[in-house]
C-alpha positions in Angstrom: 0.1 0.2 0.2 3.1 2.2 -0.3 1.6 3.5 -3.5 -1.7 4.2 -2.0 -0.1 6.7 0.8 2.5 8.3 -1.6 -0.9 9.3 -3.8 -2.9 10.1 -0.5 -0.1 12.5 0.4 0.4 14.1 -3.0 -3.6 14.9 -2.7 -2.5 16.8 0.5 0.6 18.2 -1.1 3.0 17.2 1.4 6.0 14.7 0.9 5.4 10.7 1.7 8.4 9.7 3.4 7.7 6.0 2.8 7.6 4.3 6.0 6.8 0.5 6.3 5.7 -0.1 10.0 2.2 0.5 11.2 3.4 2.6 14.2 5.7 4.6 12.1 2.8 5.5 9.9 0.6 6.7 12.8 3.9 8.7 13.8 4.2 10.2 10.5 0.2 11.2 10.4 0.1 12.7 13.7 3.3 14.7 13.5 2.1 16.4 10.0 2.5 20.2 10.6 -1.4 21.0 10.2 -3.1 23.2 12.8 -6.5 24.2 13.9 -9.5 22.6 11.8 -7.1 21.9 8.8 -5.1 19.4 11.4 -8.8 17.8 12.4 -9.5 17.3 8.6 -6.0 16.0 7.9 -6.9 13.0 10.7 -10.3 12.5 9.6 -8.9 11.7 6.2 -6.4 9.6 7.6 -9.1 7.6 9.3 -11.1 7.5 6.1 -8.3 5.9 4.4 -7.7 3.4 6.9 -11.5 2.1 6.7 -11.4 2.2 3.1 -8.1 -0.2 3.0 -9.7 -2.2 5.7 -12.9 -2.8 3.5 -10.7 -3.4 0.3 -8.8 -5.9 2.6 -12.0 -7.8 3.5 -13.6 -7.4 -0.2 -10.4 -9.5 -1.4 -10.2 -12.0 1.6 -14.2 -12.8 1.6 -15.1 -12.0 -2.0 -11.9 -12.4 -3.9 -12.2 -9.2 -5.5 -9.4 -6.9 -5.4 -9.7 -3.1 -5.8 -7.0 -1.2 -7.5 -5.2 1.7 -5.8 -7.2 4.5 -7.8 -10.4 3.4 -6.6 -9.3 3.1 -2.9 -8.0 6.6 -3.1 -11.5 7.5 -4.6 -13.6 6.2 -1.9 -11.1 7.7 0.6 -11.6 11.2 -1.0 -15.3 10.5 -0.9 -15.8 9.3 2.5 -13.6 11.5 4.3 -15.3 14.9 2.6 -18.7 13.2 4.1 -17.1 12.4 7.6 -15.8 16.1 7.5 -19.0 17.8 6.6 -20.7 16.0 9.5 -18.0 16.9 11.9 -18.4 20.6 11.1 -21.7 21.2 9.5 -21.7 24.8 9.9 -18.3 25.2 8.4 -18.2 26.0 4.8 -16.0 24.0 2.5 -15.3 24.4 -1.0 -16.3 21.0 -2.5 -14.7 21.5 -5.6 -11.2 22.2 -4.3 -11.3 19.5 -1.5 -11.2 17.0 -4.4 -7.8 18.8 -5.6 -6.5 20.0 -2.6 -8.1 20.0 0.9 -5.8 22.9 2.4 -7.3 25.2 -0.1 -10.9 24.2 0.1 -10.5 25.4 3.8 -8.5 28.6 2.8 -10.9 29.5 0.3 -14.0 28.9 2.1 -13.6 31.3 5.0 -16.5 33.8 4.9 -17.5 32.9 1.4 -21.3 32.2 0.8 -22.4 29.1 -0.9 -22.9 29.3 -4.6 -26.5 29.3 -5.1 -28.4 31.3 -7.9 -32.2 30.0 -7.0 -34.6 31.3 -4.3 -36.8 28.2 -3.9 -35.9 26.1 -0.6 -37.2 23.2 -2.5 -34.7 22.9 -5.2 -31.6 20.8 -5.6 -28.8 21.1 -7.7 -26.9 18.6 -9.9 -23.3 19.3 -11.2 -22.4 17.0 -14.2 -19.5 16.4 -16.5 -18.5 14.1 -19.3 -14.7 13.9 -19.9 -13.1 11.8 -22.8 -9.4 10.9 -23.9 -8.3 9.3 -27.1 -9.9 5.6 -25.9 -12.2 5.9 -23.3 -14.8 8.2 -21.8 -16.1 8.7 -18.2 -19.1 10.8 -16.4 -19.5 12.2 -13.0 -21.7 14.1 -10.9 -23.0 15.2 -7.5 -26.1 16.3 -6.1 -26.4 18.7 -3.2 -28.8 20.6 -1.5 -29.0 24.6 -1.3 -27.1 24.3 2.2 -24.1 22.6 0.1 -24.9 19.2 1.5 -24.2 16.3 -1.0 -26.7 13.9 -1.3 -25.7 11.6 -4.4 -22.8 11.2 -6.4 -21.8 9.0 -9.4 -18.9 8.4 -11.1 -17.9 5.8 -14.1 -16.8 4.7 -17.6 -19.0 4.5 -20.7 -18.5 2.8 -23.9 -18.6 5.7 -26.2 -15.8 7.8 -26.7 -16.5 11.7 -27.0 -16.8 14.4 -24.3 -20.3 15.9 -25.7 -21.6 12.4 -25.7 -20.4 11.7 -22.4 -21.7 14.8 -21.2 -25.2 13.5 -22.6 -24.9 10.4 -20.5 -24.0 12.0 -17.3 -27.5 14.0 -17.5 -29.2 10.9 -17.9 -27.2 9.4 -14.9 -28.2 12.4 -12.9 -31.9 12.2 -13.9 -32.1 8.7 -12.9 -30.6 9.1 -9.9 -32.6 11.8 -8.9 -35.5 9.9 -9.3 -33.7 6.6 -7.4 -32.9 9.1 -4.4 -36.7 9.8 -3.9 -36.6 13.3 -4.7 -39.1 13.3 -7.3 -42.3 15.5 -6.3 -40.3 16.5 -3.3 -38.0 19.2 -4.8 -37.2 20.9 -8.1 -34.1 20.2 -9.9 -31.2 22.3 -11.3 -28.6 20.6 -13.5 -25.5 22.6 -14.2 -23.1 21.8 -16.7 -20.0 23.4 -18.5 -20.9 22.4 -22.3 -22.5 25.1 -24.5 -22.8 22.4 -27.2 -25.0 20.1 -24.9 -27.1 23.1 -23.6 -27.7 24.1 -27.2 -28.9 20.7 -28.5 -31.2 20.3 -25.0 -33.0 23.7 -26.1 -32.9 23.2 -29.8 -34.3 19.7 -30.4 -34.4 20.3 -34.2 -30.6 20.9 -34.3 -29.6 17.5 -32.3 -27.0 15.1 -33.9 -28.9 12.0 -35.5 -26.4 9.6 -33.5 -27.6 10.4 -30.0 -31.4 10.8 -30.9 -32.2 7.3 -28.8 -30.2 9.1 -25.7 -32.2 12.5 -26.3 -35.2 10.5 -26.4 -34.5 8.8 -22.7 -33.5 12.2 -21.5 -36.8 13.9 -22.5 -38.8 11.3 -21.1 -36.9 11.2 -17.6 -37.3 15.1 -17.7 -41.2 14.9 -18.2 -41.1 13.2 -15.0 -39.9 16.2 -12.9 -42.4 18.8 -12.2 -39.7 21.6 -12.4 -36.2 21.4 -14.2 -34.0 23.6 -15.4 -30.3 23.1 -17.4 -27.6 25.9 -16.9 -24.3 26.7 -18.2 -21.5 27.3 -15.5 -18.1 28.2 -16.1 -15.4 25.1 -15.7 -14.1 26.6 -12.3 -17.5 26.2 -10.7 -17.7 22.6 -11.7 -14.4 21.0 -10.5 -15.9 18.3 -8.6 -17.9 16.8 -11.3 -15.1 17.2 -13.9 -13.0 15.0 -11.2 -15.4 12.6 -10.9 -15.9 12.1 -14.6 -11.9 12.0 -14.9 -11.8 9.4 -12.3 -14.6 7.6 -14.0 -12.5 7.4 -17.3 -10.3 4.8 -15.4 -13.0 2.8 -13.1 -14.0 -0.5 -14.1 -17.6 0.1 -13.4 -19.9 3.0 -12.7 -20.3 4.0 -9.0 -23.6 5.4 -7.9 -24.4 6.4 -4.1 -27.4 8.5 -2.5 -28.3 9.1 0.9 
């Protein structure tokens, strides 16, 4: 697991010293020079990492299923974020920055309001993104309430290559997850995306490409089930966590979906 701890420390922007013994590992983490709330978050993420490693170990022993290092790190980031939010519910954390660098997520959050452009208290927001490289594509998204609390998440690979098509798939996943999580009839939905092309297709049915008609039909069918839904274009810097989830999804073996 030395490679895992190296990636974990890289996430926190500190140098990994390569300790082997478990007691030395605890000494390393408890001696890290973080202070205040950030130190608490550092130790919470360490505890989340240990828990995710233990779950991966049990999965391998009892189910003969091995998890990749990248997947364990993905679960660690997600679990530590939810634990941090639970421990400091009144603290505003920049969730997008947390996924890239926990320290900057706290620094940038002080005295900054949660970004929210809608007045209705009965509205939730889904940030989505589709990513692609030469050979593969991935999707990612995150549902959160007006207070910034994460209530659902997805990240995974898709067959079709192309960022625009991946973005369409991510919308379908988001709508499916919104309904599966029990929000239908309880709240309106705002879907934020960072693709002008996809937003144009959503608003102009006659201009949609022929190869996506089946997918567009599924999206339209799901949209009609939701009493109030709006799609909005946002800058990519306000969609960082969805982008990270989509990029992580490219390398995953299967799609991860969860809601609570």
